[in-house]
C-alpha positions in Angstrom: 155.2 165.0 114.5 155.1 162.8 111.3 152.0 161.2 109.9 151.6 159.4 106.6 148.3 159.0 104.8 147.2 157.7 101.5 144.2 159.2 99.7 142.7 157.6 96.7 140.6 159.8 94.4 138.1 158.3 92.0 138.3 159.2 88.3 140.9 161.3 86.7 142.5 164.0 88.9 144.2 167.1 87.5 146.4 169.5 89.4 145.4 172.9 88.1 147.2 176.2 87.9 146.1 179.6 88.8 148.4 181.6 86.5 150.5 184.2 88.5 153.5 186.2 87.4 155.5 185.2 90.4 154.9 181.4 90.4 158.5 180.8 91.5 159.5 180.5 95.1 162.1 178.9 97.3 161.2 177.3 100.6 163.7 177.9 103.5 163.9 174.5 105.1 165.0 174.2 108.7 166.4 171.3 110.7 163.6 169.2 112.0 163.2 169.3 115.8 162.4 165.6 115.5 165.6 164.8 113.6 163.6 163.3 110.7 163.6 165.4 107.6 161.0 165.4 104.8 163.7 164.0 102.6 164.1 161.1 105.0 160.4 160.5 104.8 160.3 160.7 101.0 163.4 158.5 100.7 161.9 155.8 102.9 158.6 155.8 101.0 159.7 156.2 97.4 163.4 155.3 97.3 166.5 157.3 98.0 166.7 160.4 95.8 163.6 159.6 93.8 162.0 162.9 95.0 164.0 165.9 95.8 162.2 167.6 98.7 164.0 170.9 98.1 163.3 171.3 94.4 160.5 169.0 93.1 157.6 170.7 94.7 155.1 172.7 92.6 156.0 176.4 92.6 159.8 175.9 92.6 159.9 176.5 88.8 158.2 179.2 86.9 155.1 177.8 85.2 154.4 175.3 88.1 151.1 175.2 89.8 151.1 178.1 92.2 148.8 178.0 94.0 147.8 174.4 93.3 144.3 173.1 93.4 142.6 170.1 92.0 139.7 169.7 89.6 137.7 166.7 88.3 134.4 166.7 86.5 133.7 163.1 87.6 134.8 163.1 91.2 132.8 160.7 93.3 134.8 160.6 96.6 138.1 159.8 98.3 139.3 156.8 100.2 141.7 157.6 103.0 144.0 155.1 104.6 146.3 156.2 107.4 149.8 154.7 107.3 151.2 156.0 110.6 150.0 158.5 113.2 152.1 160.4 115.7 150.3 163.8 116.0 147.2 163.8 118.0 146.0 167.4 117.2 146.3 167.8 113.5 143.0 167.8 111.6 143.1 167.7 107.8 140.2 168.5 105.6 139.0 169.5 102.1 137.3 172.7 100.9 135.7 173.8 97.7 138.2 176.1 95.9 136.8 179.1 94.1 140.2 181.1 94.0 138.4 184.1 95.4 139.8 184.1 98.9 140.3 181.9 102.0 137.1 180.0 102.7 135.4 179.8 106.0 135.9 176.4 107.4 132.4 176.0 108.8 131.0 172.7 107.4 129.6 174.4 104.3 131.4 173.2 101.1 134.2 171.8 103.3 134.7 168.8 105.5 137.1 166.8 107.7 139.1 164.1 106.2 141.0 162.8 109.2 141.7 163.7 112.8 145.0 163.1 114.6 143.7 160.3 117.0 142.9 158.0 114.1 144.9 154.8 114.4 147.4 153.7 111.7 145.7 151.7 109.1 142.3 153.4 109.6 140.3 154.0 106.4 137.7 156.6 105.7 135.5 157.0 102.6 134.6 160.7 101.9 131.9 161.6 99.5 131.9 165.1 98.0 128.5 167.0 97.8 127.1 167.1 94.3 128.5 169.8 92.0 131.9 170.2 93.7 134.6 169.6 91.1 137.4 172.0 92.2 138.9 171.7 95.6 141.9 172.1 97.9 143.0 170.9 101.3 143.4 172.5 104.7 145.2 171.6 107.9 144.0 172.7 111.4 147.1 172.2 113.5 145.4 172.3 116.9 142.0 170.8 116.1 139.3 172.0 118.3 141.7 172.4 121.2 143.3 175.6 120.0 146.6 176.8 121.5 150.0 177.4 120.0 151.6 180.8 119.4 151.2 180.6 115.6 148.2 178.2 115.3 145.5 179.7 117.5 141.9 178.8 116.7 140.3 179.4 114.3 143.5 179.6 112.1 143.9 176.9 109.5 146.6 176.4 106.8 145.7 175.9 103.2 147.3 174.3 100.2 146.7 177.6 98.5 149.6 179.6 100.1 148.0 182.9 99.2 145.3 182.2 101.7 147.9 181.9 104.5 149.2 184.9 106.3 152.5 186.6 105.5 155.1 186.2 108.2 154.3 185.2 111.8 150.6 185.7 112.4 150.4 188.1 109.4 152.8 190.6 111.0 155.0 190.8 107.9 157.6 188.7 106.1 160.8 187.5 108.0 162.1 185.4 105.2 161.2 184.3 101.7 158.8 183.8 100.1 157.4 187.3 100.8 154.0 186.9 99.1 152.3 184.1 101.0 153.4 181.5 103.5 153.6 178.0 102.0 152.2 175.6 104.6 151.9 172.6 102.3 154.4 171.5 99.6 152.8 169.5 96.7 154.8 167.0 94.7 153.5 165.6 91.5 154.7 162.0 91.4 152.4 160.8 88.5 155.5 159.6 86.7 156.1 157.2 89.5 152.7 155.7 89.2 152.6 154.8 85.4 150.7 157.9 84.5 148.0 157.6 87.3 147.6 161.1 88.7 149.3 161.0 92.1 150.5 163.8 94.4 152.2 164.1 97.7 151.2 166.8 100.2 153.8 167.6 102.8 152.5 169.9 105.6 154.3 172.3 108.0 151.9 172.6 111.0 153.5 175.7 112.5 153.5 179.1 110.8 156.1 178.7 108.1 156.7 182.4 108.0 157.9 182.5 111.6 161.5 182.6 112.6 163.2 179.3 112.0 164.8 177.9 115.1 167.3 175.0 115.4 165.6 173.7 118.5 162.1 173.6 119.8 160.7 177.1 120.6 157.0 177.7 121.3 156.7 180.7 119.0 159.0 179.6 116.2 159.1 176.9 113.5 161.4 174.2 112.2 160.0 174.4 108.7 160.6 170.6 108.2 157.3 170.0 106.3 157.0 166.5 107.6 154.4 167.0 110.2 151.8 165.5 108.0 152.6 163.8 104.7 149.8 162.4 102.5 149.5 160.8 99.1 146.6 161.5 96.8 146.1 158.9 94.0 143.5 159.0 91.2 141.7 155.7 91.0 140.8 155.7 87.4 137.7 153.9 86.3 138.0 155.8 83.0 141.0 156.3 80.9 143.2 158.9 82.6 143.8 161.9 80.3 147.0 163.9 80.1 147.1 166.8 82.6 145.8 170.2 81.5 146.4 173.5 83.3 143.5 175.7 84.0 144.7 179.2 82.9 142.9 181.5 85.3 144.3 185.0 85.1 144.1 188.2 87.2 142.9 186.3 90.2 145.3 188.1 92.5 146.5 191.7 92.4 149.9 191.5 93.9 
């Protein structure tokens, strides 16, 4: 199901890059079981053809942010406003990113941003604990309810695809990419916001490494990446600086 959020982030926000030799992957999109594609969602929100869902995400080109994470030395908090809500199980949150491995989502250096039952138009202010300047996002597809062939508790999906399993439930790759299942596609749309750092996060809430099916199947995926779409905008109270890429090498031995 499709959900749109807007997230405003105080101060300048930089999408950072963990430098990897293979930062170049193609996402195999499927046909949405809901007959609404991510391209449809992006066209409706930003104008027809303004963002190409298939080629504009970070990681499509060599040198892109893969995996993406965000850093800010002056981050105060985030303001979340839900635009529409159709999925009543998805839980989205944040976590401190150290690039050392998948974090335990246990309430320590992580937190919930929104839950599925929140009504359209709801707004939440989230304050980060002191000292956290580097972070990513996660999606718990089933919330506390569990269930689902490829989203059983306590599995969560991360913006850092290298924290996600490879293939269905980690059983091995079925289709590209072969080195980590992308569950969230990140689009840098800063150029559409007059230089204000802005990103779109588009989530697939089923295991994106599972077999892609043209119609609903409990143990498969449609890989439509429109189950939850959020916008993160830097609300600059200081002059926004040009993006810089954090060159962090040898973080992954692949």
